PDB file of N, CA, C and O in Angstrom, chain B, residues numbered from 101:
ATOM      1  N   UNK B 101     -90.117  88.384 -83.450  1.00  0.00           N
ATOM      2  CA  UNK B 101     -90.282  89.805 -83.347  1.00  0.00           C
ATOM      3  C   UNK B 101     -91.480  90.145 -82.512  1.00  0.00           C
ATOM      4  O   UNK B 101     -92.557  89.616 -82.786  1.00  0.00           O
ATOM      5  N   UNK B 102     -91.371  91.028 -81.469  1.00  0.00           N
ATOM      6  CA  UNK B 102     -92.485  91.462 -80.730  1.00  0.00           C
ATOM      7  C   UNK B 102     -92.978  92.766 -81.289  1.00  0.00           C
ATOM      8  O   UNK B 102     -92.233  93.700 -81.585  1.00  0.00           O
ATOM      9  N   UNK B 103     -94.306  92.765 -81.416  1.00  0.00           N
ATOM     10  CA  UNK B 103     -95.058  94.008 -81.836  1.00  0.00           C
ATOM     11  C   UNK B 103     -95.203  94.987 -80.705  1.00  0.00           C
ATOM     12  O   UNK B 103     -95.185  94.611 -79.532  1.00  0.00           O
ATOM     13  N   UNK B 104     -95.344  96.217 -81.052  1.00  0.00           N
ATOM     14  CA  UNK B 104     -95.532  97.278 -80.079  1.00  0.00           C
ATOM     15  C   UNK B 104     -97.006  97.236 -79.682  1.00  0.00           C
ATOM     16  O   UNK B 104     -97.860  97.113 -80.560  1.00  0.00           O
ATOM     17  N   UNK B 105     -97.321  97.328 -78.450  1.00  0.00           N
ATOM     18  CA  UNK B 105     -98.706  97.319 -77.947  1.00  0.00           C
ATOM     19  C   UNK B 105     -99.129  98.806 -77.688  1.00  0.00           C
ATOM     20  O   UNK B 105     -98.512  99.607 -76.986  1.00  0.00           O
ATOM     21  N   UNK B 106    -100.261  99.026 -78.362  1.00  0.00           N
ATOM     22  CA  UNK B 106    -100.807 100.329 -78.124  1.00  0.00           C
ATOM     23  C   UNK B 106    -102.246 100.249 -77.493  1.00  0.00           C
ATOM     24  O   UNK B 106    -103.156  99.660 -78.076  1.00  0.00           O
ATOM     25  N   UNK B 107    -102.398 100.812 -76.387  1.00  0.00           N
ATOM     26  CA  UNK B 107    -103.647 100.767 -75.710  1.00  0.00           C
ATOM     27  C   UNK B 107    -104.611 101.849 -76.227  1.00  0.00           C
ATOM     28  O   UNK B 107    -104.223 103.010 -76.347  1.00  0.00           O
ATOM     29  N   UNK B 108    -105.906 101.463 -76.543  1.00  0.00           N
ATOM     30  CA  UNK B 108    -106.872 102.439 -76.945  1.00  0.00           C
ATOM     31  C   UNK B 108    -107.175 103.242 -75.709  1.00  0.00           C
ATOM     32  O   UNK B 108    -107.094 102.703 -74.606  1.00  0.00           O
ATOM     33  N   UNK B 109    -107.518 104.496 -75.839  1.00  0.00           N
ATOM     34  CA  UNK B 109    -107.869 105.388 -74.695  1.00  0.00           C
ATOM     35  C   UNK B 109    -108.998 104.780 -73.810  1.00  0.00           C
ATOM     36  O   UNK B 109    -108.971 104.904 -72.585  1.00  0.00           O
ATOM     37  N   UNK B 110    -109.965 104.137 -74.448  1.00  0.00           N
ATOM     38  CA  UNK B 110    -111.079 103.624 -73.684  1.00  0.00           C
ATOM     39  C   UNK B 110    -110.554 102.455 -72.856  1.00  0.00           C
ATOM     40  O   UNK B 110    -111.022 102.278 -71.732  1.00  0.00           O
ATOM     41  N   UNK B 111    -109.556 101.601 -73.370  1.00  0.00           N
ATOM     42  CA  UNK B 111    -109.039 100.478 -72.682  1.00  0.00           C
ATOM     43  C   UNK B 111    -108.126 100.931 -71.541  1.00  0.00           C
ATOM     44  O   UNK B 111    -108.107 100.310 -70.479  1.00  0.00           O
ATOM     45  N   UNK B 112    -107.368 102.016 -71.757  1.00  0.00           N
ATOM     46  CA  UNK B 112    -106.525 102.614 -70.639  1.00  0.00           C
ATOM     47  C   UNK B 112    -107.408 103.013 -69.484  1.00  0.00           C
ATOM     48  O   UNK B 112    -107.145 102.686 -68.327  1.00  0.00           O
ATOM     49  N   UNK B 113    -108.496 103.751 -69.836  1.00  0.00           N
ATOM     50  CA  UNK B 113    -109.341 104.367 -68.808  1.00  0.00           C
ATOM     51  C   UNK B 113    -110.025 103.149 -68.014  1.00  0.00           C
ATOM     52  O   UNK B 113    -110.138 103.185 -66.789  1.00  0.00           O
ATOM     53  N   UNK B 114    -110.443 102.139 -68.739  1.00  0.00           N
ATOM     54  CA  UNK B 114    -111.093 100.974 -68.051  1.00  0.00           C
ATOM     55  C   UNK B 114    -110.138 100.313 -67.171  1.00  0.00           C
ATOM     56  O   UNK B 114    -110.480  99.987 -66.034  1.00  0.00           O
ATOM     57  N   UNK B 115    -108.925 100.085 -67.631  1.00  0.00           N
ATOM     58  CA  UNK B 115    -107.903  99.397 -66.815  1.00  0.00           C
ATOM     59  C   UNK B 115    -107.682 100.196 -65.544  1.00  0.00           C
ATOM     60  O   UNK B 115    -107.646  99.615 -64.460  1.00  0.00           O
ATOM     61  N   UNK B 116    -107.545 101.426 -65.635  1.00  0.00           N
ATOM     62  CA  UNK B 116    -107.385 102.245 -64.459  1.00  0.00           C
ATOM     63  C   UNK B 116    -108.584 102.236 -63.538  1.00  0.00           C
ATOM     64  O   UNK B 116    -108.408 102.326 -62.324  1.00  0.00           O
ATOM     65  N   UNK B 117    -109.718 102.137 -64.024  1.00  0.00           N
ATOM     66  CA  UNK B 117    -110.916 101.963 -63.188  1.00  0.00           C
ATOM     67  C   UNK B 117    -110.844 100.617 -62.421  1.00  0.00           C
ATOM     68  O   UNK B 117    -111.105 100.506 -61.223  1.00  0.00           O
ATOM     69  N   UNK B 118    -110.470  99.631 -63.218  1.00  0.00           N
ATOM     70  CA  UNK B 118    -110.439  98.255 -62.587  1.00  0.00           C
ATOM     71  C   UNK B 118    -109.387  98.220 -61.467  1.00  0.00           C
ATOM     72  O   UNK B 118    -109.583  97.580 -60.433  1.00  0.00           O
ATOM     73  N   UNK B 119    -108.198  98.965 -61.712  1.00  0.00           N
ATOM     74  CA  UNK B 119    -107.161  98.850 -60.695  1.00  0.00           C
ATOM     75  C   UNK B 119    -107.622  99.676 -59.475  1.00  0.00           C
ATOM     76  O   UNK B 119    -107.368  99.287 -58.335  1.00  0.00           O
ATOM     77  N   UNK B 120    -108.286 100.790 -59.712  1.00  0.00           N
ATOM     78  CA  UNK B 120    -108.826 101.587 -58.560  1.00  0.00           C
ATOM     79  C   UNK B 120    -109.740 100.751 -57.763  1.00  0.00           C
ATOM     80  O   UNK B 120    -109.634 100.717 -56.537  1.00  0.00           O
ATOM     81  N   UNK B 121    -110.659 100.057 -58.416  1.00  0.00           N
ATOM     82  CA  UNK B 121    -111.684  99.280 -57.798  1.00  0.00           C
ATOM     83  C   UNK B 121    -110.966  98.175 -56.938  1.00  0.00           C
ATOM     84  O   UNK B 121    -111.272  97.980 -55.762  1.00  0.00           O
ATOM     85  N   UNK B 122    -110.045  97.503 -57.563  1.00  0.00           N
ATOM     86  CA  UNK B 122    -109.320  96.352 -56.873  1.00  0.00           C
ATOM     87  C   UNK B 122    -108.491  96.925 -55.677  1.00  0.00           C
ATOM     88  O   UNK B 122    -108.370  96.242 -54.660  1.00  0.00           O
ATOM     89  N   UNK B 123    -107.923  98.146 -55.772  1.00  0.00           N
ATOM     90  CA  UNK B 123    -107.152  98.663 -54.676  1.00  0.00           C
ATOM     91  C   UNK B 123    -108.062  98.975 -53.463  1.00  0.00           C
ATOM     92  O   UNK B 123    -107.641  98.898 -52.308  1.00  0.00           O
ATOM     93  N   UNK B 124    -109.354  99.337 -53.785  1.00  0.00           N
ATOM     94  CA  UNK B 124    -110.205  99.720 -52.683  1.00  0.00           C
ATOM     95  C   UNK B 124    -110.943  98.511 -52.127  1.00  0.00           C
ATOM     96  O   UNK B 124    -111.525  98.589 -51.044  1.00  0.00           O
ATOM     97  N   UNK B 125    -110.930  97.362 -52.870  1.00  0.00           N
ATOM     98  CA  UNK B 125    -111.758  96.211 -52.372  1.00  0.00           C
ATOM     99  C   UNK B 125    -111.074  94.907 -52.226  1.00  0.00           C
ATOM    100  O   UNK B 125    -111.635  93.920 -51.749  1.00  0.00           O
ATOM    101  N   UNK B 126    -109.844  94.923 -52.649  1.00  0.00           N
ATOM    102  CA  UNK B 126    -109.126  93.624 -52.592  1.00  0.00           C
ATOM    103  C   UNK B 126    -107.691  93.891 -52.009  1.00  0.00           C
ATOM    104  O   UNK B 126    -107.265  95.037 -51.866  1.00  0.00           O
ATOM    105  N   UNK B 127    -106.990  92.804 -51.692  1.00  0.00           N
ATOM    106  CA  UNK B 127    -105.693  93.003 -51.118  1.00  0.00           C
ATOM    107  C   UNK B 127    -104.605  93.438 -52.151  1.00  0.00           C
ATOM    108  O   UNK B 127    -104.834  93.324 -53.355  1.00  0.00           O
ATOM    109  N   UNK B 128    -103.475  93.913 -51.705  1.00  0.00           N
ATOM    110  CA  UNK B 128    -102.347  94.270 -52.597  1.00  0.00           C
ATOM    111  C   UNK B 128    -101.918  93.156 -53.331  1.00  0.00           C
ATOM    112  O   UNK B 128    -101.524  93.354 -54.480  1.00  0.00           O
ATOM    113  N   UNK B 129    -101.924  91.892 -52.821  1.00  0.00           N
ATOM    114  CA  UNK B 129    -101.466  90.742 -53.409  1.00  0.00           C
ATOM    115  C   UNK B 129    -102.395  90.427 -54.610  1.00  0.00           C
ATOM    116  O   UNK B 129    -101.871  90.149 -55.689  1.00  0.00           O
ATOM    117  N   UNK B 130    -103.691  90.453 -54.490  1.00  0.00           N
ATOM    118  CA  UNK B 130    -104.580  90.346 -55.547  1.00  0.00           C
ATOM    119  C   UNK B 130    -104.501  91.369 -56.618  1.00  0.00           C
ATOM    120  O   UNK B 130    -104.720  91.028 -57.780  1.00  0.00           O
ATOM    121  N   UNK B 131    -104.217  92.553 -56.331  1.00  0.00           N
ATOM    122  CA  UNK B 131    -104.006  93.651 -57.283  1.00  0.00           C
ATOM    123  C   UNK B 131    -102.750  93.342 -58.091  1.00  0.00           C
ATOM    124  O   UNK B 131    -102.730  93.474 -59.315  1.00  0.00           O
ATOM    125  N   UNK B 132    -101.758  92.950 -57.415  1.00  0.00           N
ATOM    126  CA  UNK B 132    -100.466  92.597 -58.142  1.00  0.00           C
ATOM    127  C   UNK B 132    -100.667  91.414 -59.048  1.00  0.00           C
ATOM    128  O   UNK B 132    -100.128  91.395 -60.155  1.00  0.00           O
ATOM    129  N   UNK B 133    -101.462  90.378 -58.598  1.00  0.00           N
ATOM    130  CA  UNK B 133    -101.786  89.263 -59.443  1.00  0.00           C
ATOM    131  C   UNK B 133    -102.473  89.618 -60.759  1.00  0.00           C
ATOM    132  O   UNK B 133    -102.138  89.135 -61.841  1.00  0.00           O
ATOM    133  N   UNK B 134    -103.518  90.548 -60.575  1.00  0.00           N
ATOM    134  CA  UNK B 134    -104.208  90.945 -61.713  1.00  0.00           C
ATOM    135  C   UNK B 134    -103.331  91.677 -62.666  1.00  0.00           C
ATOM    136  O   UNK B 134    -103.461  91.445 -63.868  1.00  0.00           O
ATOM    137  N   UNK B 135    -102.457  92.532 -62.253  1.00  0.00           N
ATOM    138  CA  UNK B 135    -101.553  93.230 -63.077  1.00  0.00           C
ATOM    139  C   UNK B 135    -100.581  92.340 -63.774  1.00  0.00           C
ATOM    140  O   UNK B 135    -100.282  92.523 -64.954  1.00  0.00           O
ATOM    141  N   UNK B 136    -100.072  91.347 -63.025  1.00  0.00           N
ATOM    142  CA  UNK B 136     -99.211  90.266 -63.495  1.00  0.00           C
ATOM    143  C   UNK B 136     -99.882  89.525 -64.664  1.00  0.00           C
ATOM    144  O   UNK B 136     -99.285  89.365 -65.728  1.00  0.00           O
ATOM    145  N   UNK B 137    -101.077  89.095 -64.462  1.00  0.00           N
ATOM    146  CA  UNK B 137    -101.797  88.365 -65.516  1.00  0.00           C
ATOM    147  C   UNK B 137    -102.078  89.244 -66.717  1.00  0.00           C
ATOM    148  O   UNK B 137    -101.993  88.789 -67.857  1.00  0.00           O
ATOM    149  N   UNK B 138    -102.411  90.493 -66.470  1.00  0.00           N
ATOM    150  CA  UNK B 138    -102.620  91.382 -67.644  1.00  0.00           C
ATOM    151  C   UNK B 138    -101.331  91.566 -68.419  1.00  0.00           C
ATOM    152  O   UNK B 138    -101.340  91.523 -69.649  1.00  0.00           O
ATOM    153  N   UNK B 139    -100.236  91.769 -67.732  1.00  0.00           N
ATOM    154  CA  UNK B 139     -98.895  91.939 -68.468  1.00  0.00           C
ATOM    155  C   UNK B 139     -98.570  90.623 -69.186  1.00  0.00           C
ATOM    156  O   UNK B 139     -97.943  90.689 -70.243  1.00  0.00           O
ATOM    157  N   UNK B 140     -98.934  89.469 -68.711  1.00  0.00           N
ATOM    158  CA  UNK B 140     -98.634  88.226 -69.393  1.00  0.00           C
ATOM    159  C   UNK B 140     -99.476  88.161 -70.628  1.00  0.00           C
ATOM    160  O   UNK B 140     -98.958  87.764 -71.672  1.00  0.00           O
ATOM    161  N   UNK B 141    -100.708  88.513 -70.596  1.00  0.00           N
ATOM    162  CA  UNK B 141    -101.515  88.452 -71.831  1.00  0.00           C
ATOM    163  C   UNK B 141    -101.058  89.509 -72.840  1.00  0.00           C
ATOM    164  O   UNK B 141    -101.084  89.252 -74.043  1.00  0.00           O
ATOM    165  N   UNK B 142    -100.643  90.689 -72.376  1.00  0.00           N
ATOM    166  CA  UNK B 142    -100.042  91.663 -73.326  1.00  0.00           C
ATOM    167  C   UNK B 142     -98.796  91.206 -73.958  1.00  0.00           C
ATOM    168  O   UNK B 142     -98.560  91.508 -75.128  1.00  0.00           O
ATOM    169  N   UNK B 143     -97.970  90.485 -73.247  1.00  0.00           N
ATOM    170  CA  UNK B 143     -96.781  89.888 -73.808  1.00  0.00           C
ATOM    171  C   UNK B 143     -97.090  88.891 -74.865  1.00  0.00           C
ATOM    172  O   UNK B 143     -96.446  88.871 -75.914  1.00  0.00           O
ATOM    173  N   UNK B 144     -98.093  88.032 -74.609  1.00  0.00           N
ATOM    174  CA  UNK B 144     -98.433  87.032 -75.536  1.00  0.00           C
ATOM    175  C   UNK B 144     -99.030  87.731 -76.803  1.00  0.00           C
ATOM    176  O   UNK B 144     -98.756  87.264 -77.908  1.00  0.00           O
ATOM    177  N   UNK B 145     -99.805  88.791 -76.691  1.00  0.00           N
ATOM    178  CA  UNK B 145    -100.299  89.476 -77.871  1.00  0.00           C
ATOM    179  C   UNK B 145     -99.287  90.072 -78.601  1.00  0.00           C
ATOM    180  O   UNK B 145     -99.367  90.085 -79.830  1.00  0.00           O
ATOM    181  N   UNK B 146     -98.201  90.642 -77.938  1.00  0.00           N
ATOM    182  CA  UNK B 146     -97.124  91.294 -78.688  1.00  0.00           C
ATOM    183  C   UNK B 146     -96.264  90.257 -79.491  1.00  0.00           C
ATOM    184  O   UNK B 146     -95.675  90.585 -80.521  1.00  0.00           O
ATOM    185  N   UNK B 147     -96.220  88.966 -78.961  1.00  0.00           N
ATOM    186  CA  UNK B 147     -95.405  87.951 -79.683  1.00  0.00           C
ATOM    187  C   UNK B 147     -96.212  87.266 -80.738  1.00  0.00           C
ATOM    188  O   UNK B 147     -95.709  86.954 -81.817  1.00  0.00           O
ATOM    189  N   UNK B 148     -97.529  87.016 -80.418  1.00  0.00           N
ATOM    190  CA  UNK B 148     -98.295  86.188 -81.317  1.00  0.00           C
ATOM    191  C   UNK B 148     -99.778  86.801 -81.388  1.00  0.00           C
ATOM    192  O   UNK B 148    -100.708  86.248 -80.801  1.00  0.00           O
ATOM    193  N   UNK B 149     -99.944  87.952 -82.124  1.00  0.00           N
ATOM    194  CA  UNK B 149    -101.199  88.607 -82.080  1.00  0.00           C
ATOM    195  C   UNK B 149    -102.355  87.696 -82.749  1.00  0.00           C
ATOM    196  O   UNK B 149    -103.538  87.824 -82.435  1.00  0.00           O
ATOM    197  N   UNK B 150    -101.929  86.840 -83.624  1.00  0.00           N
ATOM    198  CA  UNK B 150    -102.925  85.994 -84.265  1.00  0.00           C
ATOM    199  C   UNK B 150    -103.619  85.054 -83.320  1.00  0.00           C
ATOM    200  O   UNK B 150    -104.629  84.457 -83.690  1.00  0.00           O
ATOM    201  N   UNK B 151    -103.131  84.901 -82.140  1.00  0.00           N
ATOM    202  CA  UNK B 151    -103.722  84.045 -81.098  1.00  0.00           C
ATOM    203  C   UNK B 151    -104.924  84.658 -80.544  1.00  0.00           C
ATOM    204  O   UNK B 151    -105.650  84.015 -79.786  1.00  0.00           O
ATOM    205  N   UNK B 152    -105.204  85.978 -80.907  1.00  0.00           N
ATOM    206  CA  UNK B 152    -106.367  86.659 -80.322  1.00  0.00           C
ATOM    207  C   UNK B 152    -107.312  87.164 -81.509  1.00  0.00           C
ATOM    208  O   UNK B 152    -106.868  87.382 -82.636  1.00  0.00           O
ATOM    209  N   UNK B 153    -108.511  87.313 -81.197  1.00  0.00           N
ATOM    210  CA  UNK B 153    -109.487  87.728 -82.185  1.00  0.00           C
ATOM    211  C   UNK B 153    -109.221  89.161 -82.642  1.00  0.00           C
ATOM    212  O   UNK B 153    -108.697  89.981 -81.888  1.00  0.00           O
ATOM    213  N   UNK B 154    -109.592  89.445 -83.892  1.00  0.00           N
ATOM    214  CA  UNK B 154    -109.636  90.835 -84.313  1.00  0.00           C
ATOM    215  C   UNK B 154    -110.956  91.480 -83.688  1.00  0.00           C
ATOM    216  O   UNK B 154    -112.068  90.957 -83.752  1.00  0.00           O
ATOM    217  N   UNK B 155    -110.677  92.626 -83.111  1.00  0.00           N
ATOM    218  CA  UNK B 155    -111.750  93.409 -82.505  1.00  0.00           C
ATOM    219  C   UNK B 155    -112.416  94.247 -83.573  1.00  0.00           C
ATOM    220  O   UNK B 155    -111.757  94.703 -84.508  1.00  0.00           O
ATOM    221  N   UNK B 156    -113.686  94.451 -83.449  1.00  0.00           N
ATOM    222  CA  UNK B 156    -114.475  95.190 -84.484  1.00  0.00           C
ATOM    223  C   UNK B 156    -114.394  96.704 -84.244  1.00  0.00           C
ATOM    224  O   UNK B 156    -115.379  97.436 -84.343  1.00  0.00           O
ATOM    225  N   UNK B 157    -113.202  97.116 -83.932  1.00  0.00           N
ATOM    226  CA  UNK B 157    -113.051  98.552 -83.594  1.00  0.00           C
ATOM    227  C   UNK B 157    -112.316  99.283 -84.828  1.00  0.00           C
ATOM    228  O   UNK B 157    -112.706 100.364 -85.268  1.00  0.00           O
ATOM    229  N   UNK B 158    -111.299  98.630 -85.296  1.00  0.00           N
ATOM    230  CA  UNK B 158    -110.483  99.215 -86.395  1.00  0.00           C
ATOM    231  C   UNK B 158    -109.785  98.006 -87.026  1.00  0.00           C
ATOM    232  O   UNK B 158    -109.595  96.957 -86.409  1.00  0.00           O
ATOM    233  N   UNK B 159    -109.429  98.212 -88.251  1.00  0.00           N
ATOM    234  CA  UNK B 159    -108.680  97.149 -88.934  1.00  0.00           C
ATOM    235  C   UNK B 159    -107.398  96.838 -88.362  1.00  0.00           C
ATOM    236  O   UNK B 159    -106.640  97.749 -88.030  1.00  0.00           O
ATOM    237  N   UNK B 160    -107.068  95.536 -88.207  1.00  0.00           N
ATOM    238  CA  UNK B 160    -105.807  95.062 -87.694  1.00  0.00           C
ATOM    239  C   UNK B 160    -105.690  95.344 -86.141  1.00  0.00           C
ATOM    240  O   UNK B 160    -104.579  95.422 -85.617  1.00  0.00           O
ATOM    241  N   UNK B 161    -106.743  95.482 -85.486  1.00  0.00           N
ATOM    242  CA  UNK B 161    -106.664  95.666 -84.009  1.00  0.00           C
ATOM    243  C   UNK B 161    -107.034  94.419 -83.402  1.00  0.00           C
ATOM    244  O   UNK B 161    -108.125  93.923 -83.680  1.00  0.00           O
ATOM    245  N   UNK B 162    -106.184  93.815 -82.540  1.00  0.00           N
ATOM    246  CA  UNK B 162    -106.401  92.581 -81.869  1.00  0.00           C
ATOM    247  C   UNK B 162    -106.368  92.774 -80.371  1.00  0.00           C
ATOM    248  O   UNK B 162    -105.714  93.694 -79.879  1.00  0.00           O
ATOM    249  N   UNK B 163    -107.035  91.956 -79.665  1.00  0.00           N
ATOM    250  CA  UNK B 163    -106.906  92.118 -78.258  1.00  0.00           C
ATOM    251  C   UNK B 163    -107.891  91.153 -77.555  1.00  0.00           C
ATOM    252  O   UNK B 163    -108.485  90.244 -78.136  1.00  0.00           O
ATOM    253  N   UNK B 164    -107.995  91.445 -76.270  1.00  0.00           N
ATOM    254  CA  UNK B 164    -108.903  90.641 -75.397  1.00  0.00           C
ATOM    255  C   UNK B 164    -109.977  91.562 -75.038  1.00  0.00           C
ATOM    256  O   UNK B 164    -109.671  92.623 -74.493  1.00  0.00           O
ATOM    257  N   UNK B 165    -111.194  91.283 -75.278  1.00  0.00           N
ATOM    258  CA  UNK B 165    -112.305  92.113 -74.881  1.00  0.00           C
ATOM    259  C   UNK B 165    -113.059  91.397 -73.813  1.00  0.00           C
ATOM    260  O   UNK B 165    -112.804  90.223 -73.544  1.00  0.00           O
ATOM    261  N   UNK B 166    -114.031  92.118 -73.168  1.00  0.00           N
ATOM    262  CA  UNK B 166    -114.738  91.531 -72.044  1.00  0.00           C
ATOM    263  C   UNK B 166    -115.622  90.447 -72.462  1.00  0.00           C
ATOM    264  O   UNK B 166    -116.260  89.839 -71.603  1.00  0.00           O
ATOM    265  N   UNK B 167    -115.734  90.108 -73.846  1.00  0.00           N
ATOM    266  CA  UNK B 167    -116.574  88.995 -74.166  1.00  0.00           C
ATOM    267  C   UNK B 167    -115.707  87.742 -74.414  1.00  0.00           C
ATOM    268  O   UNK B 167    -116.275  86.712 -74.779  1.00  0.00           O
ATOM    269  N   UNK B 168    -114.399  87.760 -74.245  1.00  0.00           N
ATOM    270  CA  UNK B 168    -113.541  86.603 -74.500  1.00  0.00           C
ATOM    271  C   UNK B 168    -113.083  86.047 -73.178  1.00  0.00           C
ATOM    272  O   UNK B 168    -112.345  85.062 -73.145  1.00  0.00           O
TER     273      UNK B 168
END
């Protein structure tokens, strides 16, 4: 069973900032690769959330932070 992924507003904003930066400074291929890798991690989180650390934001929130 795959879990629903919910992006925190701060994470959505940061992701958009990263994409904007990459689009301005890197090639389309590299932007696509970043998005592909991000989607792969999101898929893993949805299938096996226990593989990732609990974040100290809210109970039962898991994910990849910039410290991991």
